[in-house]
C-alpha positions in Angstrom: -24.2 16.2 13.1 -21.1 15.8 11.3 -17.9 17.4 12.9 -17.0 20.9 11.2 -13.0 21.2 10.1 -12.4 24.2 8.6 -8.8 24.9 7.1 -7.5 28.2 6.7 -4.5 31.2 6.6 -2.4 33.0 4.2 -1.8 31.9 0.2 1.3 30.0 -0.5 2.0 28.1 2.8 1.0 24.7 2.2 -2.8 24.7 3.4 -4.3 22.1 0.9 -1.7 20.0 1.1 -2.4 19.3 4.7 -6.0 19.3 4.1 -5.5 16.6 1.9 -3.8 14.5 4.0 -5.8 15.5 6.7 -8.9 14.2 4.9 -6.6 10.7 4.1 -5.7 10.4 7.9 -9.6 10.6 9.4 -10.5 8.1 6.3 -7.7 5.3 7.3 -8.7 6.4 11.0 -12.2 4.4 10.5 -14.1 8.3 10.4 -15.2 7.7 7.0 -17.3 8.8 5.0 -15.6 12.2 4.5 -17.3 15.2 3.0 -14.2 17.4 1.5 -15.0 21.3 0.5 -12.7 22.5 -2.2 -14.8 26.5 -1.1 -11.9 28.2 -2.5 -12.4 29.5 -6.1 -8.9 28.6 -7.3 -10.1 24.9 -6.9 -6.6 22.6 -6.5 -7.9 19.8 -4.0 -8.8 18.3 -5.9 -5.5 17.5 -7.0 -4.1 16.5 -3.6 -6.4 14.4 -3.8 -6.1 13.0 -7.3 -9.7 13.1 -8.2 -11.4 14.9 -11.1 -14.5 16.6 -10.2 -17.3 16.4 -13.0 -19.1 19.9 -12.3 -18.3 22.4 -9.7 -20.6 24.6 -8.0 -19.2 27.5 -10.3 -19.5 26.0 -13.6 -23.7 25.0 -12.4 -24.2 28.3 -11.5 -22.8 29.1 -15.4 -25.7 26.7 -16.7 -28.4 28.5 -14.4 -27.6 31.9 -15.7 -27.1 31.2 -19.2 -29.4 28.7 -20.0 -32.5 30.2 -22.3 -29.7 32.6 -23.7 -26.6 30.2 -25.0 -27.9 27.1 -26.5 -24.9 24.7 -24.4 -27.4 25.3 -21.6 -30.4 24.1 -21.7 -33.1 23.8 -18.5 -35.8 20.8 -19.5 -39.1 21.6 -20.4 -41.3 22.7 -17.5 -38.6 22.6 -14.7 -37.6 25.8 -13.0 -33.9 26.9 -12.5 -34.0 26.3 -8.6 -35.0 22.3 -9.6 -32.9 22.1 -12.1 -30.0 23.2 -10.0 -31.5 21.1 -7.0 -31.1 18.1 -9.9 -27.5 18.6 -10.7 -26.2 19.5 -7.3 -25.4 16.0 -6.4 -23.6 16.0 -9.9 -21.2 18.2 -7.9 -20.2 15.9 -5.5 -17.0 13.4 -6.7 -17.7 10.0 -4.6 -14.5 8.0 -3.9 -14.5 4.8 -1.4 -14.1 6.5 1.9 -14.6 10.5 1.3 -16.8 12.5 -1.6 -15.9 15.9 -3.1 -17.3 18.8 -3.1 -15.6 21.9 -5.1 -16.7 25.3 -5.4 -14.8 26.5 -8.4 -14.8 29.7 -9.7 -17.8 31.7 -12.2 -16.4 32.6 -15.5 -15.5 36.3 -16.7 -16.5 38.8 -14.3 -19.1 38.2 -11.9 -19.2 38.1 -8.0 -18.8 34.4 -6.1 -22.0 35.2 -3.6 -24.2 32.8 -4.9 -21.6 30.0 -5.5 -20.5 31.2 -1.5 -24.5 30.6 -0.7 -24.0 27.3 -2.2 -21.2 25.8 -0.4 -22.7 27.2 3.1 -26.3 25.1 2.0 -24.5 22.6 1.0 -22.4 22.0 3.9 -25.4 22.8 6.4 -27.5 20.4 4.0 -25.2 17.2 4.0 -24.1 17.7 7.6 -25.8 15.0 8.8 -24.5 12.4 6.7 -20.6 12.2 6.8 -18.8 11.8 10.1 -16.6 14.6 9.8 -17.1 17.5 7.2 -13.4 19.5 5.6 -13.3 22.6 4.7 -10.5 23.6 2.3 -11.2 27.6 2.7 -9.4 30.2 0.0 -6.7 32.1 1.0 -6.7 35.2 3.1 -10.3 35.9 5.3 -13.3 35.5 3.0 -15.5 32.8 3.8 -14.6 34.1 7.4 -15.6 37.6 6.6 -18.7 36.3 4.8 -19.8 34.0 7.6 -20.2 30.7 5.5 -18.6 28.2 7.8 -20.0 29.7 11.1 -21.5 25.8 12.8 -17.4 24.7 12.5 -16.3 22.8 15.3 -12.5 22.9 14.6 -10.8 25.9 13.0 -7.1 25.0 11.8 -4.9 27.6 11.0 -2.0 27.0 8.8 0.8 28.9 8.5 4.3 28.5 7.4 7.8 29.8 9.8 7.4 33.5 8.2 6.2 36.0 10.5 3.8 37.3 8.0 2.2 33.9 8.0 1.4 33.9 11.1 0.8 37.2 11.4 -2.3 36.5 8.7 -3.6 33.4 10.6 -3.6 35.8 14.0 -5.9 38.0 12.0 -8.2 35.4 11.1 -8.4 34.3 14.1 -9.4 38.1 15.3 -11.8 38.0 13.0 -14.0 34.6 13.8 -14.1 36.2 17.7 -15.2 39.5 16.5 -18.0 37.6 14.3 -18.8 35.6 17.7 -17.8 32.3 15.8 -17.0 29.7 18.7 -15.4 26.2 17.5 -14.6 24.5 20.2 -11.1 24.3 18.8 -8.9 26.8 17.4 -4.9 25.7 16.8 -2.2 26.9 14.3 -0.3 24.3 12.4 3.1 25.9 11.1 4.4 23.9 8.0 7.8 23.4 6.5 9.8 23.5 8.9 13.1 23.0 8.1 14.1 20.0 10.6 11.0 20.6 12.1 12.5 23.1 14.3 11.1 26.8 15.0 12.9 29.7 14.9 13.1 32.0 17.8 11.3 35.0 16.0 8.6 33.1 14.9 8.0 31.4 18.7 7.9 35.1 19.5 5.0 36.2 16.7 3.1 33.1 18.0 3.0 34.4 21.1 2.7 38.0 19.9 -0.7 36.8 18.1 -2.1 34.6 21.3 -2.2 31.3 19.1 -2.0 28.5 20.9 0.9 26.2 18.7 -1.2 22.7 17.7 2.0 21.5 16.3 4.5 21.9 13.2 5.3 19.9 9.8 8.8 19.5 8.5 9.4 20.7 5.2 10.0 17.9 3.0 11.3 17.6 -0.4 9.4 14.6 -1.4 6.4 16.7 -1.2 7.6 19.5 -3.4 9.0 16.0 -5.6 5.5 15.0 -6.2 3.6 17.9 -7.3 6.0 19.0 -9.7 5.6 15.1 -10.9 2.1 15.8 -10.9 1.4 13.4 -7.9 -1.3 13.1 -5.4 -0.1 14.4 -1.9 -2.4 11.3 -0.4 0.0 8.6 -2.2 3.2 9.7 0.1 4.2 7.0 1.9 3.1 6.2 5.4 6.8 6.9 6.4 6.5 10.0 5.1 7.8 12.9 8.2 5.1 15.4 6.8 2.6 12.5 7.0 3.7 11.4 10.8 3.5 14.3 12.1 0.0 15.6 11.5 -1.5 12.5 12.0 0.3 13.1 15.5 -1.4 16.8 15.9 -4.4 15.2 14.8 -4.6 12.9 17.7 -3.7 15.5 20.5 -6.6 17.3 18.3 -9.0 13.7 19.0 -10.5 13.6 16.2 
């Protein structure tokens, strides 16, 4: 069975960037193929990786819901909605040389995400035996944790910036996992965008207050910001990038 790594944290801390670089590190280390899962309704892991998915799980949900009502969505005659969904699910996986990408995406307009969340869970469980590693980029906050979408995770990586609020958010996610009786083999915190790669005493104090294990820090790098502004995939950062180097050292400590 594949090892499931879940990446979570407060919004705006660079979680998806680190998730993309983690996928890249695993592939370059011979751990391929990796299944990358963007479990965020506001999907952008594909942009970090430089991949354009053909269809998202949210869009498949729309096809099923509108079939028979909207002429743009037609299910072949004699085929049930469930059978059509199973057939189309393979189209929701973008296949690259070293990894495959599945994107949750969002539904159109109003509506609950319960069905799409359920698809993420069932697809991860179904595909787990086909990949040595599955890396899941969770949406910001606690939604997927509270819904129990990923109870099978083996490694829980919590990401924060240098702010106390970011560390506190990571602490709340860690506490929620305990309340739900999730038992990943490893849970730890990565602090991202750290000026000069050195944590402030106040941030270290908050990490201790939250009872979090610090896996490591990733320094601030203007090049990441520039790549984002230019629309370049973050995984195209040079190998000597301090961000890539720092994350690589952290992954080695995790034994992945």
